[in-house]
Backbone as numpy.savetxt, mean C-alpha at the origin, in Angstrom:
# Nx Ny Nz CAx CAy CAz Cx Cy Cz
7.59 20.57 -31.14 6.44 21.02 -30.37 5.48 19.87 -30.09
5.29 18.98 -31.08 4.39 17.85 -30.88 4.95 16.90 -29.81
6.27 16.74 -29.78 6.87 15.87 -28.77 6.67 16.45 -27.37
6.79 17.75 -27.24 6.60 18.40 -25.94 5.16 18.25 -25.47
4.21 18.45 -26.37 2.81 18.27 -26.02 2.51 16.82 -25.65
3.13 15.88 -26.35 2.94 14.47 -26.03 3.48 14.12 -24.64
4.63 14.67 -24.30 5.19 14.44 -22.97 4.32 15.04 -21.88
3.82 16.24 -22.11 2.95 16.90 -21.12 1.65 16.12 -20.96
1.06 15.68 -22.05 -0.18 14.91 -21.98 0.05 13.59 -21.26
1.16 12.94 -21.52 1.48 11.68 -20.84 1.65 11.87 -19.34
2.30 12.96 -18.95 2.49 13.24 -17.53 1.16 13.52 -16.85
0.28 14.24 -17.52 -1.03 14.53 -16.94 -1.89 13.28 -16.83
-1.78 12.37 -17.77 -2.57 11.14 -17.72 -2.07 10.19 -16.62
-0.78 10.22 -16.31 -0.24 9.33 -15.29 -0.44 9.88 -13.88
-0.68 11.17 -13.73 -0.77 11.79 -12.42 -1.87 11.19 -11.54
-3.10 10.94 -12.02 -4.12 10.37 -11.12 -3.74 9.01 -10.56
-3.03 8.19 -11.32 -2.64 6.87 -10.84 -1.59 6.96 -9.74
-0.64 7.87 -9.86 0.38 8.00 -8.83 -0.21 8.61 -7.57
-1.14 9.54 -7.69 -1.77 10.12 -6.51 -2.62 9.09 -5.79
-3.28 8.22 -6.53 -4.09 7.19 -5.93 -3.21 6.19 -5.17
-2.08 5.83 -5.72 -1.18 4.89 -5.07 -0.62 5.48 -3.78
-0.33 6.78 -3.76 0.18 7.41 -2.55 -0.91 7.48 -1.48
-2.15 7.61 -1.89 -3.24 7.71 -0.94 -3.47 6.44 -0.16
-3.22 5.29 -0.76 -3.45 4.02 -0.07 -2.50 3.84 1.11
-1.27 4.29 0.98 -0.33 4.07 2.05 -0.54 5.00 3.23
-1.19 6.13 3.03 -1.34 7.10 4.11 -2.50 6.78 5.04
-3.47 5.98 4.63 -4.63 5.74 5.47 -4.64 4.34 6.08
-3.50 3.68 6.18 -3.41 2.38 6.84 -3.62 1.20 5.92
-3.70 1.42 4.64 -3.87 0.32 3.69 -2.69 0.28 2.75
-2.46 -0.90 2.20 -1.40 -1.05 1.22 -1.81 -2.12 0.21
-0.95 -2.38 -0.74 -1.25 -3.39 -1.75 -1.29 -4.79 -1.14
-0.67 -4.98 0.03 -0.67 -6.29 0.68 -1.78 -6.44 1.70
-2.71 -5.50 1.73 -3.85 -5.58 2.64 -3.81 -4.48 3.67
-4.88 -4.37 4.45 -4.92 -3.32 5.48 -3.94 -3.62 6.61
-3.43 -2.58 7.25 -2.54 -2.77 8.38 -3.37 -3.16 9.60
-2.95 -4.21 10.28 -3.68 -4.74 11.43 -2.69 -5.00 12.57
-3.23 -5.22 13.77 -2.38 -5.62 14.89 -2.21 -7.12 14.84
-0.99 -7.57 14.69 -0.68 -8.99 14.52 -0.01 -9.51 15.78
-0.52 -10.61 16.31 0.08 -11.29 17.46 0.98 -12.39 16.91
2.28 -12.20 17.03 3.26 -13.12 16.46 3.49 -14.30 17.40
3.98 -15.44 16.86 4.18 -16.65 17.67 5.12 -16.45 18.86
6.06 -15.50 18.79 7.00 -15.30 19.90 6.41 -14.43 21.01
5.12 -14.04 20.90 4.45 -13.28 21.94 4.42 -11.78 21.73
5.08 -11.29 20.70 5.09 -9.86 20.45 3.90 -9.46 19.59
3.58 -8.17 19.62 2.52 -7.61 18.77 3.17 -6.61 17.83
2.70 -6.59 16.61 3.24 -5.66 15.62 2.11 -5.19 14.73
2.23 -3.98 14.19 1.25 -3.40 13.29 1.79 -3.57 11.87
1.15 -4.45 11.08 1.66 -4.78 9.75 0.51 -5.16 8.83
0.76 -5.24 7.52 -0.27 -5.70 6.58 -0.65 -7.16 6.84
-1.88 -7.51 6.49 -2.42 -8.85 6.71 -1.53 -9.92 6.07
-1.07 -9.67 4.87 -0.27 -10.67 4.16 1.00 -11.01 4.92
1.68 -10.00 5.50 2.90 -10.25 6.26 2.60 -11.00 7.55
1.47 -10.70 8.16 1.07 -11.41 9.37 0.82 -12.89 9.08
0.15 -13.15 7.99 -0.10 -14.55 7.60 1.19 -15.29 7.30
2.12 -14.63 6.62 3.40 -15.26 6.28 4.25 -15.51 7.52
4.03 -14.74 8.59 4.78 -14.91 9.84 4.07 -15.84 10.81
2.99 -16.49 10.36 2.18 -17.38 11.21 1.59 -16.64 12.40
1.25 -15.37 12.19 0.66 -14.58 13.26 -0.86 -14.74 13.32
-1.45 -14.23 14.42 -2.89 -14.29 14.62 -3.41 -12.85 14.61
-4.49 -12.61 13.89 -5.09 -11.28 13.84 -6.60 -11.41 13.82
-7.25 -10.35 14.22 -8.71 -10.27 14.20 -9.10 -9.00 13.47
-10.01 -9.12 12.52 -10.45 -7.94 11.77 -11.74 -7.42 12.35
C-alpha cells in the first residue's frame, strides 16, 4: 500500500512540470527560443526557433 501511495504521489508531483513543458510548444515558444520568421541565405523564409535561424546563418527581426 505504501508503494502504491508513493507512486501516486510521484505522478502527481511530476504532472505540473509536464503540463508546463507542453504549454511552451503550443504558443509559439520552445526551449530553443521563440519561433520567428527567418530569412535564410538562399532567399527562402521559414518559421523556426531563433537558435535554428542563427545556426543556419539566417536573418531575423524581433
